[in-house]
matplotlib code that plots the C-alpha trace (Angstrom):
import matplotlib.pyplot as plt

x = [131.9, 134.9, 135.9, 138.0, 139.9, 139.6, 142.7, 141.5, 145.2, 144.0, 146.7, 145.9, 147.2, 144.5, 142.4, 142.1, 141.0, 138.2, 139.0, 136.7, 134.6, 133.9, 132.7, 129.9, 129.3, 125.9, 125.3, 122.0, 123.4, 120.0, 118.1, 114.1, 112.0, 108.1, 105.5, 105.3, 109.2, 109.1, 106.3, 108.4, 111.5, 109.4, 108.2, 111.1, 112.3, 109.9, 110.7, 107.4, 106.0, 108.3, 108.4, 104.6, 104.7, 107.0, 104.7, 101.8, 104.3, 105.0, 101.7, 100.3, 103.0, 102.1, 98.2, 99.2, 102.1, 102.2, 99.3, 101.2, 104.2, 103.1, 101.3, 103.8, 106.7, 104.7, 101.1, 99.1, 95.9, 93.0, 90.6, 91.5, 90.7, 92.7, 90.9, 94.2, 95.7, 92.9, 93.5, 97.5, 99.6, 102.1, 105.4, 107.6, 105.0, 102.3, 103.5, 100.2, 98.8, 95.5, 91.9, 88.9, 89.3, 93.1, 93.8, 97.1, 96.3, 99.1, 97.6, 94.0, 95.6, 97.2, 94.3, 92.3, 94.5, 93.8, 90.3, 90.2, 92.5, 90.7, 87.2, 89.0, 90.7, 87.9, 85.4, 87.7, 88.0, 84.3, 83.9, 86.8, 85.1, 81.5, 83.0, 85.4, 82.4, 79.7, 82.3, 83.4, 80.2, 78.5, 81.8, 82.3, 78.8, 77.7, 74.4, 71.7, 72.9, 75.8, 73.1, 70.9, 73.4, 75.1, 72.1, 72.1, 75.1, 74.4, 71.4, 73.4, 76.5, 73.9, 73.2, 75.9, 77.6, 77.4, 73.7, 73.7, 76.3, 74.4, 71.0, 72.7, 74.2, 70.9, 68.9, 71.5, 72.9, 71.3, 71.8, 74.5, 76.3, 79.8, 78.8, 82.1, 80.3, 77.5, 79.9, 82.0, 78.6, 77.4, 80.4, 81.0, 77.6, 77.8, 81.5, 81.5, 80.2, 83.4, 85.2, 82.6, 82.6, 86.4, 86.5, 83.9, 86.0, 89.1, 87.3, 85.6, 89.1, 90.7, 87.8, 88.6, 92.3, 94.0, 94.7, 91.7, 90.2, 92.7, 91.5, 87.9, 89.0, 90.8, 87.3, 87.9, 84.6, 83.3, 83.7, 87.7, 87.8, 86.4, 88.8, 91.8, 92.7, 90.7, 90.2, 93.9, 95.2, 93.0, 94.6, 96.7, 93.9, 92.0, 95.0, 95.4, 91.6, 91.4, 94.7, 93.0, 89.7, 91.3, 91.7, 88.2, 87.1, 89.0, 87.6, 84.4, 84.4, 86.0, 83.0, 80.4, 81.8, 82.2, 78.4, 77.6, 77.3, 80.5, 81.6, 80.7, 82.6, 84.4, 86.0, 87.7, 88.7, 90.1, 86.9, 85.8, 88.7, 88.1, 84.6, 85.3, 88.0, 85.7, 84.3, 87.8, 88.6, 89.5, 90.8, 93.0, 93.2, 96.1, 93.2, 92.2, 95.3, 96.8, 94.0, 93.0, 96.6, 96.6, 93.8, 95.4, 99.0, 97.3, 95.1, 98.2, 100.1, 97.9, 96.9, 100.2, 101.4, 98.3, 99.6, 103.0, 101.6, 99.0, 102.4, 104.2, 101.7, 100.8, 103.0, 102.9, 105.5, 108.1, 111.4]
y = [95.6, 96.7, 99.7, 102.6, 105.1, 108.7, 110.5, 113.8, 115.4, 118.1, 120.5, 123.8, 125.5, 124.3, 127.4, 130.8, 133.7, 135.5, 139.0, 141.6, 142.3, 139.0, 138.3, 141.0, 139.6, 138.2, 141.1, 143.1, 146.5, 148.3, 149.2, 148.2, 150.7, 151.2, 151.9, 155.4, 155.7, 153.5, 155.2, 158.1, 157.1, 156.0, 159.2, 161.3, 158.9, 160.3, 163.1, 164.4, 164.3, 166.5, 169.0, 168.9, 169.1, 172.2, 173.9, 173.4, 174.9, 177.7, 178.2, 178.3, 180.5, 182.8, 182.7, 183.5, 186.0, 186.9, 189.8, 191.0, 191.4, 193.2, 195.8, 196.2, 196.7, 198.2, 199.7, 197.1, 195.8, 193.4, 195.9, 199.7, 200.9, 203.1, 204.4, 206.2, 202.5, 200.5, 197.7, 198.2, 195.4, 193.3, 195.6, 195.7, 198.1, 195.5, 192.3, 190.6, 194.1, 195.8, 195.2, 197.3, 199.4, 199.6, 197.1, 195.0, 191.8, 189.7, 190.5, 190.0, 186.5, 185.7, 186.6, 184.7, 181.5, 181.9, 181.9, 178.7, 176.9, 177.8, 176.5, 173.3, 172.3, 173.2, 171.2, 168.1, 168.3, 168.3, 165.6, 163.4, 163.7, 162.5, 160.0, 158.1, 157.9, 157.0, 154.3, 153.0, 152.4, 150.8, 148.5, 147.5, 146.5, 144.5, 143.2, 145.0, 148.2, 148.2, 147.4, 150.3, 153.0, 152.0, 152.0, 155.5, 156.2, 154.6, 157.3, 159.8, 158.7, 157.9, 161.9, 164.1, 166.0, 168.9, 169.0, 169.2, 171.6, 174.1, 173.5, 173.8, 177.0, 178.1, 177.5, 178.4, 181.4, 184.6, 188.2, 190.6, 187.6, 186.4, 182.8, 181.4, 179.1, 178.2, 177.1, 174.6, 173.2, 172.8, 171.1, 169.1, 167.6, 166.3, 164.8, 162.4, 159.5, 159.0, 158.8, 156.9, 153.6, 153.8, 153.5, 150.9, 148.5, 149.1, 148.1, 145.3, 144.1, 144.7, 143.5, 140.1, 140.2, 138.7, 141.7, 142.6, 139.4, 139.4, 142.7, 141.7, 138.2, 140.6, 142.8, 145.7, 147.7, 147.8, 151.9, 151.1, 148.8, 150.6, 153.7, 152.2, 149.3, 149.8, 153.3, 154.0, 151.5, 152.7, 156.0, 155.3, 155.2, 158.4, 160.4, 159.6, 160.1, 163.5, 164.8, 164.0, 165.5, 169.2, 169.8, 168.4, 171.3, 173.6, 173.1, 173.3, 176.2, 177.9, 176.5, 177.9, 181.2, 181.3, 180.7, 183.7, 181.2, 181.6, 183.4, 187.7, 190.9, 192.1, 188.5, 187.2, 183.4, 182.6, 181.6, 185.1, 186.5, 184.4, 185.7, 189.0, 188.9, 186.6, 190.4, 191.4, 188.4, 190.2, 193.2, 191.9, 188.5, 188.7, 189.3, 185.8, 184.1, 184.5, 183.3, 180.5, 179.7, 179.7, 177.2, 175.1, 174.9, 174.0, 171.4, 170.0, 170.0, 168.2, 165.7, 164.4, 164.9, 162.3, 160.3, 160.0, 159.5, 156.6, 154.7, 155.6, 154.5, 151.0, 148.4, 146.3, 148.9, 148.1, 147.5]
z = [84.1, 84.4, 87.2, 85.3, 87.0, 86.3, 86.5, 88.5, 88.5, 85.5, 84.5, 85.6, 82.6, 80.6, 82.4, 82.5, 84.8, 83.4, 82.9, 84.6, 81.2, 80.8, 84.0, 83.8, 80.8, 81.7, 84.1, 83.9, 83.4, 82.2, 85.8, 85.5, 84.4, 85.0, 82.2, 82.7, 82.6, 79.8, 77.9, 77.9, 76.7, 73.7, 73.5, 73.5, 70.4, 68.2, 67.1, 65.1, 68.8, 70.6, 68.1, 68.6, 72.3, 72.1, 69.5, 71.9, 74.8, 72.9, 72.2, 75.6, 76.5, 73.8, 74.7, 77.9, 78.3, 74.8, 75.4, 78.1, 76.9, 74.1, 76.5, 78.5, 75.8, 72.9, 74.7, 72.1, 73.9, 72.6, 72.5, 72.3, 68.7, 66.4, 63.5, 62.2, 61.6, 60.0, 58.0, 58.0, 56.3, 58.5, 59.2, 62.0, 63.4, 63.6, 62.7, 61.8, 60.5, 62.3, 61.5, 60.3, 64.0, 64.0, 66.8, 66.5, 64.9, 66.4, 70.1, 69.1, 67.6, 70.7, 72.9, 70.9, 71.1, 75.1, 74.8, 72.5, 74.8, 77.5, 76.0, 74.5, 78.3, 80.2, 78.0, 77.9, 81.4, 81.9, 79.4, 81.0, 84.5, 82.9, 80.8, 83.1, 85.6, 83.3, 81.2, 84.5, 85.8, 82.9, 82.4, 86.1, 86.7, 83.4, 82.8, 82.4, 83.9, 81.0, 78.5, 79.6, 80.0, 76.3, 74.8, 75.7, 74.5, 70.9, 70.7, 71.6, 69.5, 66.2, 66.3, 64.6, 67.8, 66.7, 65.9, 69.3, 70.2, 67.8, 69.8, 73.2, 71.7, 70.3, 73.6, 76.8, 75.1, 76.6, 75.5, 76.8, 78.6, 76.8, 76.1, 77.4, 80.0, 77.4, 74.7, 77.4, 78.7, 75.1, 74.2, 77.4, 77.2, 73.4, 73.5, 76.2, 74.8, 73.3, 76.4, 78.0, 75.0, 75.4, 79.2, 79.1, 76.9, 78.9, 82.0, 80.9, 80.0, 82.9, 85.8, 85.0, 85.5, 88.6, 90.6, 90.6, 91.9, 94.4, 95.3, 95.5, 97.7, 100.2, 100.9, 98.6, 98.2, 94.2, 94.8, 95.9, 93.3, 90.3, 91.5, 93.1, 90.8, 87.5, 86.2, 87.1, 84.9, 82.4, 82.7, 79.3, 77.4, 78.9, 78.2, 74.8, 74.1, 76.2, 73.8, 70.6, 72.0, 72.5, 69.0, 68.3, 70.7, 68.8, 65.9, 67.3, 69.0, 65.8, 63.7, 66.1, 66.2, 62.5, 62.2, 65.0, 67.9, 69.6, 72.6, 72.1, 72.1, 74.1, 74.5, 71.4, 70.1, 66.9, 65.4, 66.1, 64.9, 61.6, 61.3, 61.5, 59.0, 56.7, 55.3, 54.0, 52.3, 49.1, 50.5, 53.6, 53.1, 55.7, 58.4, 57.8, 57.5, 60.8, 63.0, 60.4, 60.5, 64.2, 64.3, 61.9, 64.1, 67.3, 65.9, 63.8, 67.1, 69.2, 66.8, 66.1, 69.8, 70.0, 67.8, 69.4, 72.6, 71.8, 70.3, 73.4, 76.0, 73.7, 75.1, 72.4, 70.9, 73.4, 71.9]

ax = plt.figure().add_subplot(projection="3d")
ax.plot(x, y, z, "-o")
ax.set_aspect("equal")
plt.show()
């Protein structure tokens, strides 16, 4: 082979220095974001979900502050009657009209929304505790424990939950009580099975992951693995299920109140307002229109927000 010499005298004019833009072209300019920050970014891009969240916030504020504001400014409250102003149609004086006892219907609807939301949120909180614990234990231990616990869930799930609620309400409702605690307990006892099945499914998938095996290898107890590593990683599914349970609870409460198994006077919910107004459907339909409309708006807002939350928390939707 012949040795060939390479000329290393390269003309410097063949090269030009990079500009600042070219130097930064391959630089990573987007900061790293965590799971929840990325989920919030996707949720903000969902206009329907943000609009629904706004409706939920407005409904909650009106339910809490609305009756107080109306009583301070206009002297209307939910319980005082005025037989000189019964069944008045909506006007500037009474925005939603008055009922058969002369009570301002706008205040009554806001007050009813307060108790409907209290019942739904309280039942959802109890449902959260029971469902997460039951499903978490079943999924984590598996084997015979899982089989026995989930067969119980299957039996309960096979019977319509509203039948449970009606039976429990009829059995535990006492004369002279408001019925508030009874209806919350009845719904919480009946609706936890859905949460348990979802949590159990997530736990079955997660407990085979490397971080769980690493925690066990480092000597973490079963309680720590379950409550510190597994359940926090199910939080996305839990939040979505909780958000979708609230409108279901509001509808169930309205249904029970409409058939006479809801809360008792002097308390009022949207369901009891609809029940009271049903007898005036032909002569004063507005008395049914406004509480029923409030039920529809609140349920629709929670359902749309729940759908948006599902899309935001699903890692497959990451762009």
